[in-house]
Residue frames relative to the residue before (quaternion, step in Angstrom):
aa qw qx qy qz dx dy dz
M 1.0000 0.0000 0.0000 0.0000 0.00 0.00 0.00
R 0.4393 -0.6541 0.5423 0.2917 3.54 -1.26 0.43
V 0.0624 -0.8246 0.5608 -0.0421 3.54 -0.44 1.30
V 0.1464 -0.7728 0.6144 0.0626 3.56 -0.77 1.10
V 0.1139 -0.7871 0.6052 0.0339 3.57 -0.74 1.10
I 0.1945 -0.7824 0.5856 0.0838 3.58 -0.63 1.17
G 0.7662 0.1842 -0.1960 0.5836 3.55 -0.58 1.19
A 0.1759 0.8805 -0.4274 0.1050 3.51 1.16 0.76
T 0.7314 0.4387 -0.2566 0.4546 3.62 1.06 -0.55
G 0.4554 0.6944 -0.4446 0.3358 3.59 1.21 0.32
H 0.8141 -0.2621 0.1913 0.4817 3.55 -1.33 -0.27
V 0.7500 0.3959 -0.2235 0.4805 3.58 0.68 -1.09
G 0.6379 0.5548 -0.3317 0.4187 3.57 0.93 -0.86
T 0.5449 0.6246 -0.3813 0.4094 3.56 1.16 -0.62
Y 0.7533 0.3400 -0.1822 0.5327 3.58 1.06 -0.77
L 0.6430 0.5633 -0.3213 0.4074 3.56 1.05 -0.78
I 0.6528 0.5359 -0.3357 0.4171 3.59 0.83 -0.93
P 0.6781 0.4620 -0.3223 0.4721 3.67 0.78 -0.83
R 0.6245 0.5366 -0.3514 0.4456 3.61 0.97 -0.72
L 0.6756 0.4943 -0.2966 0.4597 3.58 0.91 -0.89
V 0.6400 0.5184 -0.3231 0.4661 3.58 0.99 -0.82
E 0.6738 0.5036 -0.2967 0.4519 3.57 0.92 -0.91
E 0.6410 0.5034 -0.3194 0.4835 3.59 1.21 -0.45
G 0.5720 -0.6347 0.3576 0.3769 3.57 1.27 -0.12
H 0.4389 0.7014 -0.4608 0.3210 3.59 1.23 0.23
D 0.4228 -0.6247 0.5888 0.2903 3.52 -1.33 0.45
V 0.0791 -0.8611 0.5019 -0.0179 3.58 -0.16 1.31
V 0.1236 -0.7540 0.6429 0.0535 3.52 -1.04 0.95
A 0.1733 -0.8020 0.5688 0.0558 3.57 -0.61 1.17
V 0.0995 -0.8075 0.5813 0.0139 3.55 -0.46 1.25
S 0.2219 0.7548 -0.5945 0.1659 3.58 -0.85 0.98
R 0.5881 -0.5489 0.4417 0.3970 3.55 -1.31 -0.01
S 0.3659 -0.7631 0.4543 0.2783 3.61 1.36 -0.08
Q 0.3674 0.7402 -0.4855 0.2853 3.56 1.03 0.79
R 0.7995 0.0320 -0.0488 0.5979 3.58 1.25 -0.19
E 0.5356 -0.6073 0.4878 0.3262 3.52 -1.36 0.30
P 0.6488 -0.4819 0.3878 0.4433 3.62 -1.24 0.21
Y 0.6252 -0.5701 0.3809 0.3729 3.57 -1.17 0.52
Q 0.7813 0.1582 -0.0904 0.5970 3.58 1.12 -0.63
P 0.4311 -0.6942 0.5011 0.2848 3.63 -0.90 0.82
H 0.0691 0.7784 -0.6221 0.0481 3.57 -1.16 0.57
G 0.5538 -0.6490 0.4203 0.3088 3.56 -0.97 0.87
A 0.5531 0.6410 -0.3864 0.3660 3.59 1.17 -0.53
W 0.5868 0.6053 -0.3777 0.3830 3.59 1.11 -0.60
S 0.5984 0.5698 -0.3672 0.4272 3.60 1.14 -0.45
K 0.6962 0.4556 -0.2602 0.4900 3.59 1.25 -0.36
V 0.5807 0.5966 -0.3471 0.4317 3.55 1.34 0.12
T 0.3767 -0.6687 0.5846 0.2631 3.56 -1.15 0.64
K 0.1630 -0.8071 0.5643 0.0605 3.57 -0.60 1.16
V 0.0539 -0.7987 0.5990 -0.0200 3.54 -0.81 1.08
T 0.2479 -0.7756 0.5663 0.1275 3.57 -0.81 1.02
I 0.1391 0.7659 -0.6131 0.1345 3.56 -0.70 1.16
D 0.2605 -0.7233 0.6177 0.1655 3.56 -0.95 0.90
R 0.3408 -0.7919 0.4659 0.1990 3.56 -0.13 1.29
T 0.6535 0.5351 -0.3249 0.4255 3.57 0.86 -0.94
A 0.6878 0.4759 -0.2797 0.4714 3.57 0.90 -0.95
E 0.6779 0.4932 -0.2974 0.4569 3.58 0.92 -0.87
E 0.6352 0.5108 -0.3386 0.4701 3.59 1.02 -0.68
A 0.6252 0.5361 -0.3356 0.4572 3.56 1.01 -0.80
A 0.7061 0.4340 -0.2500 0.5006 3.57 1.11 -0.71
G 0.4670 -0.7047 0.4192 0.3310 3.58 1.31 -0.15
T 0.5962 0.6160 -0.3271 0.3977 3.57 1.26 0.34
F 0.4597 0.7197 -0.4501 0.2611 3.62 1.17 -0.23
G 0.6644 0.5131 -0.3191 0.4399 3.59 0.81 -0.93
Q 0.6551 0.5061 -0.3084 0.4686 3.57 0.96 -0.85
R 0.6155 0.5480 -0.3437 0.4502 3.59 1.03 -0.77
I 0.6756 0.4727 -0.2920 0.4846 3.58 0.94 -0.86
R 0.6478 0.5181 -0.3231 0.4555 3.60 0.93 -0.83
D 0.6465 0.5385 -0.3196 0.4358 3.59 1.02 -0.78
L 0.5872 0.5665 -0.3675 0.4463 3.59 1.26 -0.28
K 0.3261 -0.8025 0.4415 0.2341 3.56 1.41 -0.10
P 0.1640 0.8219 -0.5292 0.1327 3.61 0.75 1.00
D 0.3745 -0.6389 0.6116 0.2783 3.50 -1.33 0.43
V 0.7803 0.1184 -0.0202 0.6137 3.53 1.08 -0.88
V 0.1020 -0.7565 0.6421 0.0714 3.55 -1.11 0.78
I 0.0965 -0.7642 0.6360 0.0461 3.57 -0.93 0.94
D 0.1158 -0.8219 0.5574 0.0159 3.57 -0.41 1.26
M 0.1517 -0.8263 0.5413 0.0351 3.53 -0.40 1.30
I 0.7990 0.3319 -0.1201 0.4869 3.61 1.13 -0.50
C 0.3852 0.6855 -0.5225 0.3298 3.59 0.85 0.94
F 0.0468 -0.8589 0.5087 -0.0357 3.58 -0.54 1.17
T 0.7547 0.2884 -0.2052 0.5524 3.61 1.22 -0.05
L 0.6042 -0.5659 0.4216 0.3701 3.54 -1.20 0.56
E 0.6231 0.5468 -0.3406 0.4436 3.59 0.98 -0.79
S 0.6483 0.5193 -0.3067 0.4647 3.56 1.00 -0.87
A 0.6554 0.5120 -0.3088 0.4615 3.58 0.95 -0.87
K 0.6585 0.5155 -0.3144 0.4491 3.58 0.89 -0.90
H 0.6294 0.5488 -0.3325 0.4383 3.57 0.96 -0.87
L 0.7093 0.4540 -0.2678 0.4680 3.59 0.86 -0.94
V 0.6645 0.5164 -0.3142 0.4394 3.58 0.87 -0.92
E 0.6498 0.5228 -0.3257 0.4453 3.59 0.92 -0.83
A 0.6646 0.4924 -0.3033 0.4731 3.57 1.08 -0.68
L 0.7447 0.4313 -0.2165 0.4610 3.57 1.06 -0.77
Q 0.4386 0.7080 -0.4597 0.3082 3.61 1.22 -0.30
G 0.8336 0.1601 -0.1494 0.5072 3.55 -0.73 1.11
H 0.7052 0.4613 -0.2552 0.4741 3.57 1.28 -0.03
V 0.7461 0.3157 -0.2156 0.5451 3.63 1.23 -0.03
Q 0.4695 -0.6685 0.5044 0.2797 3.54 -1.24 0.55
H 0.8032 0.0030 0.0488 0.5938 3.58 1.07 -0.71
F 0.0940 -0.7788 0.6200 0.0139 3.55 -1.05 0.90
L 0.0997 -0.8022 0.5885 0.0138 3.57 -0.62 1.17
H 0.1154 -0.7974 0.5915 0.0315 3.56 -0.82 1.05
C 0.3198 -0.7297 0.5749 0.1864 3.56 -0.98 0.92
G 0.1149 -0.8022 0.5852 0.0282 3.56 -0.56 1.21
T 0.3838 -0.6829 0.5475 0.2944 3.57 -0.94 -0.93
I 0.5304 -0.6151 0.4672 0.3493 3.58 -1.13 0.57
W 0.5600 0.6124 -0.3949 0.3942 3.61 1.21 -0.21
V 0.4164 0.6658 -0.5005 0.3644 3.60 1.19 0.22
H 0.6516 0.5567 -0.3093 0.4122 3.58 1.18 -0.51
G 0.3367 -0.7008 0.5575 0.2911 3.60 0.98 -0.64
P 0.8054 -0.2557 0.1682 0.5075 3.62 -1.13 -0.50
S 0.5054 -0.6283 0.4965 0.3214 3.57 -1.11 0.68
V 0.1402 -0.7668 0.6211 0.0815 3.56 -1.09 0.74
V 0.7660 0.0697 -0.0098 0.6390 3.58 0.41 -1.24
V 0.0509 -0.8249 0.5629 -0.0081 3.58 -0.68 1.08
P 0.4997 -0.1957 -0.8438 0.0014 1.48 -2.10 1.31
T 0.5206 -0.6623 0.4561 0.2870 3.55 -1.04 0.88
T 0.2309 -0.7631 0.5881 0.1362 3.58 -0.91 0.90
E 0.6706 -0.5045 0.3677 0.4008 3.55 -1.29 0.28
E 0.6529 0.5447 -0.3154 0.4213 3.59 1.15 -0.50
Q 0.4800 0.6813 -0.4412 0.3327 3.61 1.23 -0.23
P 0.5743 -0.5911 0.4318 0.3666 3.62 -1.06 0.71
R 0.4345 -0.6911 0.5180 0.2556 3.56 -1.11 0.74
R 0.0601 0.7777 -0.6224 0.0643 3.57 -0.88 1.00
P 0.0744 0.8540 -0.5128 0.0478 3.60 0.78 0.97
F 0.0641 -0.7525 0.6497 0.0873 3.52 -1.28 0.41
G 0.6882 0.3971 -0.3438 0.5005 3.56 -1.14 0.58
E 0.6112 -0.6104 0.3651 0.3472 3.56 -1.00 0.86
Y 0.6421 0.5419 -0.3329 0.4281 3.58 0.94 -0.84
G 0.7117 0.4510 -0.2626 0.4702 3.57 0.76 -1.03
I 0.6402 0.5340 -0.3231 0.4479 3.59 0.99 -0.82
Q 0.6785 0.4811 -0.2967 0.4693 3.58 0.90 -0.90
K 0.6613 0.5058 -0.3128 0.4571 3.59 0.95 -0.83
A 0.6340 0.5122 -0.3310 0.4755 3.60 1.05 -0.69
A 0.6400 0.5154 -0.3224 0.4698 3.58 1.04 -0.75
I 0.6295 0.5192 -0.3298 0.4747 3.59 1.03 -0.76
E 0.6420 0.5266 -0.3232 0.4539 3.58 0.92 -0.90
A 0.6686 0.5043 -0.3046 0.4538 3.58 0.83 -0.99
Y 0.6507 0.5201 -0.3074 0.4600 3.57 0.98 -0.87
L 0.6951 0.4803 -0.2868 0.4515 3.59 0.80 -0.97
L 0.6626 0.4956 -0.3183 0.4628 3.58 0.94 -0.81
D 0.6305 0.5185 -0.3334 0.4717 3.57 1.05 -0.70
K 0.6512 0.5059 -0.3141 0.4704 3.59 0.96 -0.85
A 0.6546 0.5160 -0.3116 0.4562 3.58 1.03 -0.78
R 0.7655 0.4179 -0.2093 0.4423 3.54 0.78 -1.04
R 0.7183 0.4154 -0.2494 0.4993 3.60 1.14 -0.57
E 0.8249 0.2410 -0.0807 0.5049 3.55 0.93 -0.93
G 0.5196 -0.6843 0.3947 0.3254 3.58 1.26 0.05
F 0.3409 0.7146 -0.5424 0.2811 3.60 1.13 0.41
P 0.4051 -0.7843 0.4202 0.2105 3.62 -0.61 1.13
A 0.2027 0.8206 -0.5039 0.1777 3.58 0.66 1.14
S 0.0081 -0.7288 0.6842 0.0250 3.49 -1.31 0.67
I 0.1901 -0.7958 0.5707 0.0703 3.57 -1.04 0.80
F 0.0738 -0.7724 0.6282 0.0580 3.56 -1.04 0.80
H 0.2293 -0.7989 0.5519 0.0675 3.54 -0.90 1.05
P 0.1762 -0.8134 0.5456 0.0983 3.62 -0.20 1.21
G 0.4305 -0.6215 0.5787 0.3058 3.49 -1.41 0.30
H 0.7742 -0.2828 0.2416 0.5122 3.58 -1.13 -0.70
I 0.3168 -0.8065 0.4719 0.1629 3.57 -0.30 1.28
V 0.0770 -0.8006 0.5931 -0.0372 3.54 -0.88 1.11
G 0.3106 0.7436 -0.5665 0.1722 3.54 -1.18 0.60
P 0.6538 -0.4945 0.3750 0.4329 3.59 -1.21 0.26
G 0.7090 0.4723 -0.3329 0.4043 3.53 -0.99 0.84
W 0.7960 0.1090 -0.0792 0.5901 3.56 1.24 -0.26
V 0.5915 -0.6032 0.4159 0.3368 3.55 -1.25 0.54
P 0.3493 -0.7558 0.5100 0.2161 3.62 -0.72 0.98
L 0.6231 -0.4708 0.4492 0.4339 3.54 -1.31 0.23
N 0.2849 -0.8180 0.4841 0.1239 3.58 -0.64 1.14
P 0.7127 -0.4794 0.2996 0.4154 3.62 -1.25 0.14
A 0.6461 0.4734 -0.3403 0.4927 3.62 1.22 -0.11
G 0.5690 -0.6487 0.3605 0.3542 3.58 1.26 0.13
H 0.6960 0.3656 -0.3040 0.5381 3.60 1.18 0.44
F 0.5941 -0.6403 0.3942 0.2856 3.59 -1.24 -0.15
N 0.4051 0.6968 -0.4962 0.3227 3.61 1.16 0.38
P 0.3865 -0.7586 0.4711 0.2307 3.64 -0.50 1.14
E 0.4881 0.6729 -0.4332 0.3483 3.60 1.22 -0.29
V 0.5512 0.6043 -0.3943 0.4190 3.61 1.15 -0.50
F 0.6627 0.4873 -0.3032 0.4811 3.59 0.94 -0.84
V 0.6314 0.5386 -0.3295 0.4502 3.58 1.00 -0.80
R 0.6587 0.5119 -0.3131 0.4539 3.60 0.88 -0.91
L 0.6712 0.4886 -0.3017 0.4687 3.59 0.90 -0.86
A 0.6584 0.5193 -0.3075 0.4498 3.59 0.98 -0.84
R 0.7215 0.4259 -0.2375 0.4916 3.57 1.11 -0.65
G 0.5130 -0.6696 0.4077 0.3496 3.57 1.26 0.04
E 0.4371 0.6978 -0.4588 0.3339 3.58 1.20 0.44
E 0.6129 -0.5729 0.4016 0.3670 3.55 -1.21 0.50
L 0.0875 -0.7790 0.6202 0.0303 3.54 -1.09 0.81
A 0.2740 -0.7525 0.5772 0.1595 3.57 -0.85 0.97
L 0.1050 -0.7738 0.6230 0.0462 3.54 -1.04 0.88
P 0.5241 -0.6411 0.4496 0.3349 3.60 -1.09 0.58
N 0.8408 0.1319 -0.1313 0.5083 3.54 -1.19 0.75
F 0.7334 -0.3689 0.2751 0.5003 3.62 -0.71 -1.00
G 0.5247 -0.6588 0.4015 0.3599 3.59 1.25 0.22
L 0.5208 0.6728 -0.3900 0.3522 3.58 1.21 0.39
E 0.4431 0.6465 -0.4861 0.3865 3.58 1.24 0.15
T 0.3663 -0.7667 0.4980 0.1729 3.57 -1.15 0.57
V 0.1257 -0.7236 0.6688 0.1156 3.50 -1.38 0.43
H 0.1733 -0.8001 0.5704 0.0660 3.57 -1.12 0.61
H 0.1630 -0.8276 0.5356 0.0414 3.54 -0.19 1.35
I 0.0440 -0.7518 0.6521 0.0879 3.51 -1.42 0.09
H 0.4256 -0.6845 0.5264 0.2706 3.58 -0.91 0.89
A 0.5707 -0.6231 0.4134 0.3394 3.58 -0.97 0.86
D 0.6342 0.5350 -0.3429 0.4404 3.60 1.05 -0.66
D 0.6368 0.5116 -0.3387 0.4669 3.59 1.10 -0.56
I 0.5934 0.5183 -0.3717 0.4911 3.59 1.17 -0.43
A 0.6154 0.5286 -0.3384 0.4768 3.57 1.04 -0.77
Q 0.6277 0.5466 -0.3311 0.4445 3.56 1.02 -0.81
I 0.6985 0.4697 -0.3070 0.4442 3.59 0.82 -0.90
C 0.5610 0.5699 -0.3972 0.4502 3.59 1.14 -0.47
Q 0.6544 0.4994 -0.3057 0.4784 3.56 0.96 -0.86
K 0.6553 0.5186 -0.3107 0.4529 3.58 0.96 -0.87
I 0.6361 0.5208 -0.3280 0.4654 3.59 1.00 -0.79
M 0.6659 0.4963 -0.3032 0.4672 3.58 0.94 -0.87
A 0.6934 0.4881 -0.2735 0.4541 3.58 0.97 -0.87
N 0.7552 0.2926 -0.1650 0.5629 3.58 1.20 -0.53
R 0.0050 -0.8748 0.4843 -0.0137 3.52 1.00 0.95
S 0.6831 0.5057 -0.3099 0.4262 3.60 0.78 -0.93
S 0.6883 0.4552 -0.2745 0.4936 3.58 1.11 -0.66
A 0.7173 0.4902 -0.2385 0.4339 3.57 1.15 -0.64
L 0.5477 0.6387 -0.4070 0.3556 3.60 1.12 -0.49
G 0.8374 0.1496 -0.1369 0.5075 3.56 -0.92 0.95
E 0.6351 0.5224 -0.3242 0.4676 3.59 1.21 0.45
S 0.2775 -0.7143 0.6159 0.1828 3.52 -1.37 0.45
F 0.0936 -0.8006 0.5912 0.0281 3.56 -1.09 0.74
H 0.3891 -0.6623 0.5825 0.2657 3.55 -1.06 0.78
V 0.0346 -0.7598 0.6469 0.0549 3.56 -1.15 0.62
V 0.2457 0.7339 -0.5688 0.2786 3.49 -0.10 1.46
S 0.6305 -0.4897 0.4131 0.4382 3.56 -1.29 0.10
P 0.6979 -0.4905 0.3002 0.4268 3.61 -1.18 0.29
N 0.8227 0.0967 -0.0257 0.5596 3.62 1.06 -0.62
A 0.4299 -0.6446 0.5671 0.2794 3.54 -1.16 0.72
I 0.2230 -0.7646 0.5860 0.1491 3.58 -1.26 0.33
T 0.4632 -0.6541 0.5146 0.3047 3.56 -1.15 0.60
L 0.6220 -0.5300 0.4068 0.4083 3.57 -1.20 0.44
R 0.6546 0.5256 -0.3096 0.4466 3.57 0.95 -0.88
G 0.6856 0.4776 -0.2862 0.4690 3.57 0.84 -0.96
Y 0.6112 0.5496 -0.3286 0.4652 3.55 1.09 -0.75
A 0.6707 0.4946 -0.2979 0.4656 3.59 0.87 -0.94
E 0.6552 0.5155 -0.3149 0.4536 3.58 0.93 -0.86
A 0.6476 0.5176 -0.3187 0.4596 3.59 1.01 -0.80
V 0.6563 0.5116 -0.3191 0.4537 3.59 0.89 -0.90
A 0.6443 0.5126 -0.3254 0.4650 3.59 0.90 -0.86
G 0.6561 0.5385 -0.3021 0.4340 3.56 0.98 -0.87
W 0.5890 0.5793 -0.3714 0.4238 3.60 1.10 -0.60
F 0.7499 0.3587 -0.1889 0.5228 3.58 1.17 -0.57
G 0.5847 -0.6223 0.3503 0.3849 3.56 1.25 0.47
Q 0.5527 0.6080 -0.3867 0.4186 3.57 1.21 0.48
E 0.3359 -0.6626 0.6141 0.2663 3.52 -1.34 0.29
A 0.4750 -0.7045 0.4436 0.2850 3.56 -0.70 1.06
K 0.1855 -0.7562 0.6201 0.0961 3.56 -0.89 1.00
L 0.0321 0.8497 -0.5185 0.0905 3.53 0.03 1.32
R 0.1121 -0.7514 0.6478 0.0570 3.51 -1.16 0.76
F 0.2113 -0.8015 0.5527 0.0860 3.55 -0.88 0.96
L 0.0606 -0.8114 0.5808 -0.0266 3.53 -0.82 1.09
P 0.5570 -0.5692 0.4689 0.3818 3.61 -1.09 0.57
W 0.6717 -0.5438 0.3173 0.3904 3.56 -1.04 0.75
E 0.6993 0.4878 -0.2939 0.4321 3.59 0.71 -1.02
E 0.6583 0.4688 -0.3070 0.5026 3.57 1.15 -0.54
W 0.6587 0.5328 -0.3143 0.4283 3.55 0.93 -0.92
R 0.6475 0.5621 -0.3343 0.3911 3.59 0.88 -0.90
N 0.6505 0.5219 -0.3152 0.4528 3.57 1.18 -0.49
T 0.6059 0.5634 -0.3515 0.4380 3.59 1.29 -0.08
V 0.7354 0.3294 -0.1955 0.5590 3.60 1.30 -0.17
S 0.6520 -0.4947 0.3864 0.4252 3.55 -1.30 0.09
E 0.6556 -0.5076 0.3800 0.4101 3.56 -1.25 0.33
Q 0.6432 0.5256 -0.3183 0.4569 3.57 1.01 -0.81
E 0.6661 0.4891 -0.3005 0.4762 3.59 0.96 -0.86
A 0.6354 0.5293 -0.3297 0.4555 3.58 0.98 -0.80
Q 0.6574 0.5075 -0.3158 0.4588 3.59 0.96 -0.84
A 0.6442 0.5154 -0.3232 0.4635 3.59 0.98 -0.84
T 0.6580 0.5039 -0.3096 0.4661 3.57 0.94 -0.89
W 0.6431 0.5265 -0.3297 0.4479 3.58 0.91 -0.88
D 0.6387 0.5267 -0.3310 0.4529 3.59 0.92 -0.87
H 0.7122 0.4640 -0.2700 0.4523 3.57 0.91 -0.90
I 0.7272 0.4175 -0.2784 0.4683 3.61 0.81 -0.84
A 0.5898 0.5519 -0.3793 0.4513 3.60 1.15 -0.43
H 0.6651 0.4522 -0.2952 0.5158 3.57 1.15 -0.58
S 0.0456 0.8309 -0.5531 -0.0401 3.59 0.90 -1.00
P 0.0224 0.8552 -0.5174 0.0202 3.60 0.69 1.04
N 0.0710 0.7398 -0.6662 0.0624 3.50 -1.20 0.73
C 0.0512 0.8731 -0.4735 0.1043 3.55 0.25 1.34
S 0.4304 -0.6911 0.5300 0.2370 3.51 -1.21 0.67
I 0.1888 -0.7580 0.6095 0.1352 3.57 -1.15 0.66
A 0.2921 0.7959 -0.4923 0.1973 3.59 1.24 0.30
K 0.6427 0.5299 -0.3330 0.4418 3.60 0.97 -0.81
A 0.6794 0.4749 -0.2917 0.4772 3.59 0.90 -0.91
Q 0.6235 0.5230 -0.3424 0.4695 3.59 1.07 -0.66
R 0.7010 0.4888 -0.2697 0.4439 3.56 0.91 -0.94
L 0.7844 0.3576 -0.1779 0.4745 3.58 0.80 -1.01
L 0.8002 0.3006 -0.1310 0.5022 3.58 1.06 -0.70
N 0.3415 -0.7300 0.4989 0.3188 3.58 1.28 -0.30
F 0.2203 0.7823 -0.5413 0.2156 3.57 0.97 0.90
Q 0.0268 0.7905 -0.6079 0.0698 3.55 -0.78 1.10
P 0.2940 -0.7820 0.5175 0.1850 3.62 -0.14 1.21
R 0.4127 -0.7082 0.5219 0.2361 3.55 -1.02 0.83
Y 0.7817 0.3107 -0.1274 0.5256 3.57 1.13 -0.67
S 0.3541 -0.6379 0.6314 0.2627 3.52 -1.23 0.62
S 0.6888 -0.4429 0.3433 0.4599 3.59 -1.24 0.14
L 0.7104 0.4664 -0.2715 0.4518 3.58 0.79 -1.00
Q 0.6204 0.5294 -0.3495 0.4611 3.60 1.03 -0.65
A 0.6491 0.5173 -0.3136 0.4612 3.57 0.99 -0.84
V 0.6661 0.4886 -0.2999 0.4770 3.57 0.92 -0.90
Y 0.6271 0.5492 -0.3414 0.4343 3.61 0.93 -0.85
E 0.6642 0.4986 -0.3111 0.4620 3.59 0.87 -0.89
A 0.6604 0.5048 -0.3032 0.4660 3.58 0.96 -0.87
L 0.6692 0.5043 -0.2996 0.4562 3.57 0.96 -0.88
Q 0.6319 0.5251 -0.3355 0.4608 3.59 1.00 -0.75
W 0.6219 0.5336 -0.3391 0.4620 3.58 1.05 -0.75
L 0.6553 0.5196 -0.3108 0.4517 3.58 0.94 -0.86
I 0.6668 0.4922 -0.2964 0.4745 3.57 1.03 -0.81
V 0.6710 0.5034 -0.3024 0.4527 3.60 0.83 -0.98
N 0.7488 0.3836 -0.2040 0.5005 3.56 0.98 -0.84
K 0.4606 -0.7452 0.3938 0.2782 3.54 1.37 0.43
K 0.3030 0.7368 -0.5326 0.2857 3.53 1.04 0.89
I 0.7513 0.0900 -0.1007 0.6460 3.54 1.32 -0.39
E 0.2922 -0.7490 0.5728 0.1597 3.57 -1.15 0.67
I 0.2136 -0.7794 0.5802 0.1016 3.55 -0.65 1.16
């Protein structure tokens, strides 16, 4: 099939494009061409690369037509963040594609209530990102179920992989947290460190895209979580990281209002977003309908990413 991937050189596309090529698909990689994939792979030489600035084309009202003119059988949209953007593309593709895959987020759920959270739980998103993604999901599912638009949605957790800094045990992205744990230094965590985060390796997201395409009849008009088998607490995460370096985690726990003053405003906001959600999602539906089997646990995914950072001297332990 002819598969168009929008946002092809990002975290997931780095793994997805080679998988699609190896399956024998005719792959079109759409991006702004501002950077290369995170990992090199020979499969990229067999891909048709198309440069499109989505923001500019949408402003001109031409993005959907540009994608339709590529004559895709399947479109995988990795970078749609507003309902307006989704509507523009869907209206152009209606009746012209066999399958449309949208990358959502587990933050469509808002705070966890009953855990592990299933796809059927009511949506209570907060924050512009989660609210917009929930609106896109509702729109796509309605279009699929009422009008037969061939949409499927996958909701990743915190994406991890070699080439970038993973979400750390303090709930933000400053790599110094990993350095402190590796050196046996004290690390402060908010509250009791019992809030949860739920990672997913980028290659496992690529896997579920393949599974959705291969199980089209089961996937149409459905949403699927794509996370590791288990969420982890901040405390347990910190203890595991310290253990990788032969250390015992020296943790100090502070009330939120006190803890937030120990980090930058940007780090505090990132942590608040993550602990306020405290995601803990089920993949039972994807396992049952798609035979989705993640290759990585949360800690395995983080370990691989952290080793890459150390080997490539992005952080000094």
